[in-house]
Structure formats: structure tokens, C-alpha cells
N, C-alpha and C positions, 0 to 999 in steps of 0.2 A: 357438406360436412365431412364425407368420406375423403374428398379431395384434400381437405385441410389436414386430416390425420395422416394421409400418405406424405404430404409435404413435410409435416412435422417429423415423421420417421426418417425421411431422407436427410433432413437437416441434422437430426440427432446423430445419424450415422457419420456424417461429415465432421460433426463436433468431436466424435470419439477419436478421429484421426489426429486431433491436435492435443490429446491428453498427455502425450509422453513428455517427461521432464528430464532434461539433461542432468546426469548424475555427476557429482563432484567426489564421489568415493569410488573405491575400486570395484570392479564388476562382481567380485566374489562376496561382497558385503551386502547388507540390506539396502534396498532402493531408497533414494531420497524421498522424504515425505512430500508429496505433490498435491494437486487438486483433489484427488480421490482419497488421500491418506487420512486415516483416523487420527493422526497426530496434529492435524491443522485445526485451527479454531472453527467452531460451528458457525455457519453463515446463514442468516435469514434475509431474504429479499422481500420487501413490502411494496405492493403495487396498488395504489388507490385507483378506483374506477367509478365512472358514472357514464353509462351508455357507451362503452368502448368495444362492443362486439365486433365491429369491422376492423378495429385496430389491433386487437390481441393476436390474430393470426400472423401479423407482421412484426410482432414483438416477442411473444413467448418462445417461439422456436429458436431465437437467437440468444436466449439466456445461457450463459456458460455453466451448464448444470454440474460439470465436474467440480466446480468451485462452490456450489450452493447446496445446502442441506435441506432448506425448506423455502417454499415460495408462498407468501400470504397475499391473497387478493382481498382487499377491503372494499366492499361494494357499497356505494351510497344510494341504495334504492334505485338501481337501474330499471328502466322500463323495457329495454330490449333483452336479448338473450346473452348478455355479457357472461353470466355465470356458467351457462351451458357451454358456450364456446371455450371458456377457460378450462373447465373440467374435461372437455373432450381433448383439447390440445395437450393438457398436462394433468393427467388423472391424480397425481400426487399433490396438486395444489390445495392449499388450505383456504377455505372461503370464510370470511368474517363479514357480516352485514352490520352497517352502521347507520342508525336512524338519524343522527344529528347531521345537519348540512355542513359542508365546508371541508377543504383539504386538510386543515389542521385536525379536525375531528377524526378523519380517516387515518391520518398518520399516527395519532395517539392510540387509536384502536389497534393499529398494526404493531406499534411498540409493545402494547400490553400482550398481544397474542404471540409475539415472536419468542422463540426459545434460544436463539443463537447468541453467541458471544459478540458477533459482529452483525450490525443491523444496517441494511442498505435500502434506500427508498428510490424507486424507479417509476417514472411516469408511464402510463399505459398508452399514450397517444402517438408514440414513436419519436417524440422530441429528444428523449434520452437514449443513447446508444448502449444497450445492455452488454455489448462486447467490451465496454470500458470497465466493467466490474473488477476483473483481475488487477487492473491498474490501481483501483481504490484499495483493494485488499492489501496489495503490496505496500502501498504508502502507510497503511495502518500497521502492518507488520514491521515497518522500519521505524516505528516509534511515535507516530501521530495518534492523538486521541480521536480526532475527527478529520474527515477529508471532505472537502466541498469542491464540486466541479466548477471550473471557470471557463467561460466562453472566450475570455479575453486574455488568458495566459497564453504563452507561446505554445503553439500546437493546437489551440482550441479554435472555436469559430461558431457561427450561427447563420442559419438561413431563415429563421423564423422570429425576427425581432424588428418591428417597425422602428423608424427613426425616433419617434416620440418616446417609445419605451427605452430605446438605447440611450437617449439623452437623460431620461429619468434615472435609469440604472446607474449611469455614470455619475450623476450628481449624488445619488445616495451612497455610492461606493466611496467617493471622495469625502463626503461628510462623515461616514463611519471611520474612515482611516484617520481623520483629524480628531474626532471625539474619542475614539477607542485606542488610538495608537497602533492600529493594524496596518498591514501593507497588502491588502487584498486588491484583486483586479476585477472582481465580480461580486455582486451581493444578491440580487434577486433571481437566483437560480436554485432550483430545489433538488438537484441531483447530489446526494450526499451519502456518506457512510460513517459509522462511528462504533467504538467499542461500547458494549452495554453499560459499562461502569460509568459512562458519561451521564447517564440518567440519574445517577446518585446525587449529582450536583447541579444538573440542568433540567429543570421541570418546565415543559411547555404545554401542559395540559390546559392552560387558560387561553390558548390561542387556537380558535376553531377555523380560521380562514387561511388565505394565502400568506399572511404575514408570519405564519409559524416558522418558515425557513429563516427569515431575518431574525426572529427572536431566538431561534436555536443557535445560530452562529454568534450573535452578540452575547448571549448568556454564556456560551462556551468561552468566548474571548474574555469576558468579564471575570470568569472563574479561573482564568489563567490556564485553561486547557490548551493543548498543542493542536491548533487548527492548521491544516495544510491544504493548499489549493493544488489540484491536478488539472491539466488541460482536458477540456471536454468539448465535443462538437454537438451543438443543438440543431437537430433537423426540424423539418416542418411537420406539423400534425398531419397524419395520413388522411383521416376522415373526421367529419364533424367540426364543430365550432368550439374553440377554447373557452374555458369558464372564466379566465382572468379578465377583469375589467380594469382598464388602464388607470382611469382617474380615481374611482373609489378605492381600489386595492393599493394604488400608489399612495393615497392619503393614509391608509392604514399602515403601510410600511413606514412612512415618515413619523407617524405617531409612535410606532413601536421603537424606532431609533431613539427618539427623545425620551420615551418612558424608560428604556433600558439604560440610557446614559445617567438619568437622575434617580434611578431606583437604588436601594441599598443592596450591597453585596452581602447576603445573609450567611455565606459560607466563608467569609474572610478569615475567621478565627479557626476554621477547621484544620485538623492535622492530616490533610490528605497528601497523597504522593504526587509530587510535581516534577519528578525527573523523567528519565527515559521509561516509557510505559509500554513499548512493544512487547516486553517480556512479562508485564505485570499480570494480565489475565491468566487464570488457571487453565492448563492444558493437561487433560488426563489426570487431574488431581494434583498437579504440581503448580505451585505459585511461588514466585520469587520477586523481591523488590530489587535485588542486585544480582546481575548475572554471575558475578564472581563467587556467589554463595552456592551456585548450582553444582551438582556433581558433574564430572566430565561427560558421561553419556548424555545428560540432559542438555548441557551447553552445546554439544555437537548437534543434538536434535533441533535446538532452536536455530542454530546456524543453517542447518540443512533445510529446515522448513522454509525459512525466508529466502535462501538462495534458490530453492525450487520455484518459489513464486516469482522471483525476479526473472528467472530463466524462461518462464512461460508468459511473461508480460509484454513481449514484443520489443525488447530492447536490442539495439545493435551491440556488437561485441564490445566496443569501447565503453558504451554506456553501461553495459552489464558489468564490466570490470570495475568501473568507477563505483557502482553500487555495492559490489561484493567487497571492494577494498574499504569503503567507508563503513560498511557493516562490521567488518573484521576489526577495524580500528576501534570502533565503539565497544564491541563485545569484549575485546582483549585489553581495553584501556591503554592503547598504544598512541604515540605522538606522531608517528609517520610510518610509511610502508610502501610497498610496491607489489605489483602483480604482473608477471610475465606469462604470456600464453604462447606456446609453440604448436605449430600444426603437426600433422601426422608425419611429415618429412623431417621434423626436427628444427625447422626454421622458425624464427620469432615472428608470430603473426601480429602481435600487438603488445604494448606495454603501458602500464598506468602507474604513476608515482604520485603520492600525496604527502605533503609536509604540513601538518596542522590543517588549516582549511584551504590551503593552496594546492592546486594540481600542478605538478612540475612537468615541464616539457623536456623530454629526453632525446638526445641525438642518437642516430643509428650506431655511431662508434662507441658511445657510452653503453648501449645495450650489448654490443659485441663484447666489450670488456667485462660486463656483468656475467655473461655466459662463460667466457673463456677463463677469467681469472677470479671472478668475484664469488661471493657467498652463494648467490642463486645458482651459479654454475656448479659449484661443489655439491650442493644439495641435489641438483638434478642428476649429476653423474652417479652419485652414491644412492640416489633414490631413497633417502631417509631424512627425517626431520633432524634439524641441528640447532643448537643454541650457542650464542656467543655472549660471554659474560661481559667483556669489555672490547668494544669495536676498535679501540686504539692499540690493542695488544694482539689482535688476531689477524694474521696475514691474509685471511680469506676476505676480509672486509675492505672494500675499496672506498676511500674517503669521498664524501659527497659535499660539494661546495656549500650547500645551504645548511649543513649541520655544524659548520664552524669548528670542525675538528674536536668537538666535545665528545668525551667517552660516552658510549651508549651500550645498551643491552639489546641484542637482536635475536630473533627466532625466525626460522624459515621452514616451510613445509611444502613438499611436492604434492600437486593435486592431479587427479586422473579424471579426464572428461570422457564420457561414454562414446564420443565420436572420434576417438583416437588422438585427441589433443591432450597435451599436458600443460600444467602451469606451475609456477613457483610463487607462493605467497610469502612475503617477508614483512615482518612487523618489528618496529623499533620503539623502545622505551628509554627513558632517562635512567642514569645509573642509580638514582635514589629509589626508583621503582622497577628494578631490573626483573627480567623473567626468571622464573624458578622452575623446578621439576614439576610443580603443580600445573604450571601453564603448559609444559610439555605434554602432560597426560591429557589435558583438555584438547589439545590440537592433534595428538597422535592418531586419533580416529579418522582424521581427514587424509593422512599421508598414504602415498603409494606403498604397496608391499615391498619390503626390502629384497 
């Protein structure tokens, strides 16, 4: 046991090295809210267990604790020293004992005991990689109500799925997509996360077994919640024998699919919020249904919180830029935009342009023009935010072929990265919904100092 504690301490030390979050605001201002910030939503991780003493030392040390506020172990009457091992490895862990058999009963007990705004369920046998948790949180912060791991999405995979189960899972996934109009790639996988408010419309307390995951996803889809798949890699169980029984549990999943399809939608008439919900849950007492109703400091806080999570989620530069740009477009209600990043020598490191839902490919000569003659270059040289009321009348605006020479309103802000890189974020709206000084105030907190 002493050896396990030493291993845990060493792994925790290594984890601390990865806690730094790249800042998009100037060095003299407050740091971006990151994993350890009190401004991010409270996160609860629920781990159902039944005789997992040998597996926990290979799982708990890899939990990304800077992202997590509480870990709840729901034990189903283990006969080994599961609880002792858990409390030794993680003294802060909250232990809940559940007398009723079944994974569903354990998960429901965990939901009841959790205090977080985000709830995440992780298997204790090693099949779920706990290092994927930041990826799930980031997807929730981007506006999803629920995130489900997928072994068959691009970037996912499995080493612990016999052919017969793979065949059954594929059949169930296709059946669900036909019956419920979804576009999922995986169904029978229990690695998931969701905002607590989902429990207001999705009740799975009647599902005590493995079918609870299927019921949870289908009821969320039926209630028109925004369910997103993220790639996940399912590893093999480290020790012991899995509790899943292919034929009996598969039959229960099939019955659940048919029951959910033909059951009544009891919340169909409810007046619940169905738009972008990444900003809906309350943070530090602030709740807003529309980001444009937020005060300028709070909208900056929401942007910074999500950007910080994206930056620590393992994205490449171009993927990061695309995420930042889409987030900015949604937050500021813009129709198109661009993000240029320059390295410490002043050379363009990368560029991302989006028009509607399309990502635009930009040539090197066009990028040079933007820097030398365009709006982005002017903002960079002057190191201050700027607003263009009419793009057809301002010489700083270089026409873009996909905009069809229509008059637009544009705003651009210089960004400062903590690793000596700088960027220029440009957002464009139609003339009917042009930017105002109110929008300038919202974004000025991100700008480089003049």
C-alpha cells in the first residue's frame, strides 16, 4: 500500500506540470480561468465499483484533478478492499455504498450524491481513459447538454470488444439512428458527461442495469437535448472479469430502444430552453439565457473560461484556432471571421477563416495582403481594437470573394498569447446587425494594451 501512495504522489506531481493554461489576455491582467479557477463550473466524477481494488491504482492516479472538484465512488457491496484502496490513493474521495445490484442503481446513487454542475461517469476497470475528461468538459462548455464517448468516431477505438458485441452494437446504433433521427456512431458505451440540468427532463431512476446508458442517451435525444459524441479509446479491463453479459444485457438494450421509441414524450409541452446552453448554467451566481444580455466583464469571463479549456485539451494550433473562431462567432453573433496567429518573430504561423459553416482556404499571398494592407494588419500595427461600420467604404478592408461585395460591419481585436505569439481576431456581421460601441466594450478586455 505504501508503494501505491508513493506512485500516486509522483503521478500527482507530474500532473501539476500540465496545469498551466495559455493566456489570451495581456500579462498584466488577471490570468485566464483554467482548470483550477473558481470561475469554472463545478465538476463531479462518479465511479461505480464492485471488487475493483486491483484496478483503482491504475485509474485514480490518472484523474485530471485540476479539472475535478469531487470524486464519488459508488460501491456495490465489494468483498475486497476496494474502498480502502480508493481512500488511500485519494483521501478526498467521497464513498457511497449502494445495496441495490446493477450499474444503473450505482449511477443513480452517484447522480444523487454529486454536487457538481457537470457530472461525469467513469468505469473503474481501466476501460475508460480518465485523461479524456478535459475533452468532455470542453465539449460541454462549447454548448452541448450531454457528451457521450464514441469508440467508432474518428480518433476513437477499442481493444476490448469481441466481434459479436461489435456486431450487436453496430446493429443497435443503426436502429437508433433510424428510429430517433440521430447520427451517432456508438451506442452501448457508458463513458459520458452532462450538465446537471439534464436531470430535470431526463429521469433514468427506473433503469437499474447496463441498459441505463442507452436509456439516458435516447431520452436525451427524445427531449431534444444537444447530445455530442467525442472520440474515446476503450482499453482492456486490467484485472477481473467484466459484469456485462452479451445476450441478456443485449436483449435489455433492445427492449429499452423499443420502449423509448413508443413511450410518450411527457415534456413535449414544457417551455424549456433549447438554444445554446453552454452559458446557461449559473457560474458564481450569474445565469444568462442570452450571452448578449451579459455585462462586458462576464462575457469576457465566459470566453476566457472556454478558451482556457480548449487550450489545455490537447488540440493542435489549427484545431485550436478553429475552435476559438467558432466560439467567437457564436458568442458575438457574427456571420464570418478570421483568426491570424503570428510567432514571436512576427511571421504568420497559421490562419483560419470561416464563412457561415464553411472553413475558407486562404493562400499565402492573401495572408500577406491582410497583414500589409488589410484591416488585420492595421489593428496589429496600432495594437488596438478597431471597428468598421461599412466595409465597402473603409480602405482598410480588402474585399473577399465569398462576401460578394456586400456591405458589412467588422470588428477586429489584437490578442496576446503568453508564449510571445500574437493574434488578430476579426469578426464580421451584416449591415442590418452591425457592431456597436457596446460590442467594442465587450471585446476590449481581450485587446493588447495600446
